[in-house]
C-alpha positions as CSV (number, residue, x, y, z in Angstrom):
1,M,0.0,0.0,0.0
2,Y,1.2,3.5,-0.9
3,S,0.3,6.5,1.1
4,Y,0.8,10.3,0.7
5,S,0.0,13.0,3.3
6,F,-0.6,16.7,2.9
7,P,-2.7,19.5,4.5
8,V,-6.0,20.5,3.2
9,R,-5.8,23.8,1.4
10,Y,-8.1,26.7,1.9
11,Y,-9.5,26.7,-1.7
12,E,-10.5,23.0,-1.4
13,A,-13.0,23.8,1.4
14,D,-16.4,25.5,1.4
15,P,-17.3,28.5,3.6
16,M,-17.8,26.1,6.5
17,G,-14.3,24.8,6.2
18,I,-15.5,21.3,4.9
19,V,-13.6,19.8,2.0
20,H,-15.8,19.9,-1.2
21,H,-16.8,16.4,-2.3
22,S,-15.2,16.9,-5.7
23,E,-11.7,17.4,-4.2
24,Y,-11.5,13.7,-3.1
25,V,-11.2,12.7,-6.8
26,R,-8.2,15.0,-7.1
27,Y,-6.8,13.5,-3.8
28,F,-7.0,10.1,-5.3
29,E,-5.4,11.1,-8.5
30,C,-2.6,13.0,-6.8
31,C,-1.8,9.9,-4.7
32,R,-1.7,7.6,-7.8
33,N,0.6,10.1,-9.6
34,N,3.0,10.3,-6.6
35,W,2.9,6.4,-6.5
36,L,3.9,6.3,-10.1
37,D,6.7,8.8,-9.5
38,D,8.0,6.9,-6.6
39,C,7.9,3.7,-8.7
40,G,10.3,5.3,-11.1
41,Y,7.9,5.7,-14.1
42,G,6.1,9.0,-13.4
43,V,3.2,10.6,-15.1
44,A,5.5,13.0,-17.1
45,E,7.4,10.0,-18.4
46,C,4.2,8.1,-19.2
47,A,2.9,11.2,-21.1
48,A,6.2,11.4,-23.0
49,D,5.6,7.7,-24.0
50,N,2.0,8.6,-25.0
51,I,0.4,6.6,-22.2
52,V,-2.7,8.0,-20.5
53,F,-5.1,6.4,-18.0
54,P,-8.8,6.9,-18.8
55,V,-11.2,6.3,-15.9
56,A,-13.5,3.4,-16.7
57,K,-15.2,3.3,-13.3
58,L,-15.1,5.3,-10.0
59,D,-17.0,4.5,-6.8
60,M,-16.6,6.6,-3.7
61,R,-18.3,6.4,-0.3
62,Y,-18.2,9.5,1.8
63,K,-17.9,8.7,5.5
64,Y,-16.6,11.7,7.3
65,S,-15.7,15.3,6.4
66,A,-12.1,16.4,6.2
67,R,-11.7,20.1,7.0
68,F,-9.5,23.0,6.1
69,G,-6.2,22.6,8.1
70,D,-6.5,18.9,8.5
71,V,-3.6,16.8,7.4
72,V,-5.0,14.0,5.3
73,T,-3.4,10.8,4.2
74,V,-4.4,9.2,1.0
75,T,-3.7,5.5,0.4
76,T,-3.6,3.5,-2.8
77,E,-3.5,-0.3,-3.2
78,I,-3.8,-2.3,-6.3
79,E,-6.7,-4.6,-6.2
80,E,-6.6,-6.1,-9.7
81,F,-4.5,-5.9,-12.8
82,T,-5.5,-7.6,-16.0
83,G,-3.0,-6.1,-18.4
84,A,-5.9,-4.2,-20.0
85,R,-7.0,-2.3,-16.8
86,I,-6.0,-1.7,-13.2
87,T,-8.4,-1.4,-10.3
88,M,-7.2,0.4,-7.2
89,H,-8.7,0.7,-3.6
90,Q,-8.1,4.2,-2.3
91,Q,-8.9,5.9,1.0
92,V,-8.6,9.4,2.6
93,L,-8.0,9.4,6.3
94,N,-7.7,12.4,8.6
95,A,-4.8,13.0,11.0
96,E,-6.6,10.9,13.7
97,G,-6.9,8.0,11.3
98,K,-10.7,8.4,10.8
99,L,-11.9,7.3,7.4
100,C,-13.2,10.2,5.4
101,V,-13.6,8.5,1.9
102,D,-13.4,4.9,0.7
103,G,-13.2,4.4,-3.0
104,H,-12.4,2.1,-5.9
105,I,-11.2,3.2,-9.3
106,T,-10.7,1.3,-12.5
107,L,-8.3,2.8,-15.1
108,G,-7.6,1.7,-18.6
109,F,-4.6,2.4,-20.8
110,M,-4.7,4.5,-23.9
111,N,-2.3,5.8,-26.5
112,S,-2.6,9.6,-26.3
113,K,-1.5,10.1,-29.9
114,T,-3.9,7.6,-31.6
115,G,-6.7,7.7,-29.0
116,M,-6.8,4.0,-29.1
117,V,-7.2,1.8,-26.0
118,M,-4.2,-0.5,-25.5
119,R,-2.8,-3.1,-23.2
120,C,-0.5,-1.8,-20.5
121,P,3.0,-1.3,-21.9
122,E,5.5,-3.9,-20.7
123,K,7.6,-1.4,-18.7
124,L,4.6,-0.2,-16.7
125,A,3.2,-3.7,-16.4
126,A,6.5,-4.9,-14.8
127,I,6.2,-2.1,-12.2
128,I,2.6,-2.9,-11.4
129,E,3.4,-6.6,-11.0
130,K,6.3,-5.8,-8.7
131,E,4.0,-3.6,-6.6
132,L,1.4,-6.4,-6.5
133,N,3.9,-8.8,-5.2
134,K,4.8,-6.5,-2.3
135,Q,1.2,-6.5,-1.1
C-alpha cells in the first residue's frame, strides 16, 4: 500500500471549512501520480511515452468530512491488474486516522497520440506486477 499525506488547502473547502466532495477525486489522482513517480515511471514519463489512463469506473463512499487545516493521508492499493486495466482501492483518512472517503477506481490504458485503447505497456506492467507482489 502506498500513502501520501498533505494539509487540506483553503481553496479546497467550502465557507464552513469542509472539503468539497469533488476534491477527493483529485486527492485520489494525486496519490496515484505520486505512487507512479516513486515507482520510477512517473506521469510525465508516461505522457512522453503517449500513455494516459482513462477512468473506466469510479465508486466513492463519503464517511466523514475532512476540514481545512486537517492533514489528510491518501492511500492507494492495487486490487486487480488484468493487463488491460487496473483497479485500485483508495482511501482518505484524517490525522486521527478516521476514514473520510473509501473508493475504488478502474483505469484503462490509452495511447494519447492515436486515442486507441491499448494493453498496459511492458515497462509499466512490470512495475505494477512488482507492486502487487509487495502486497
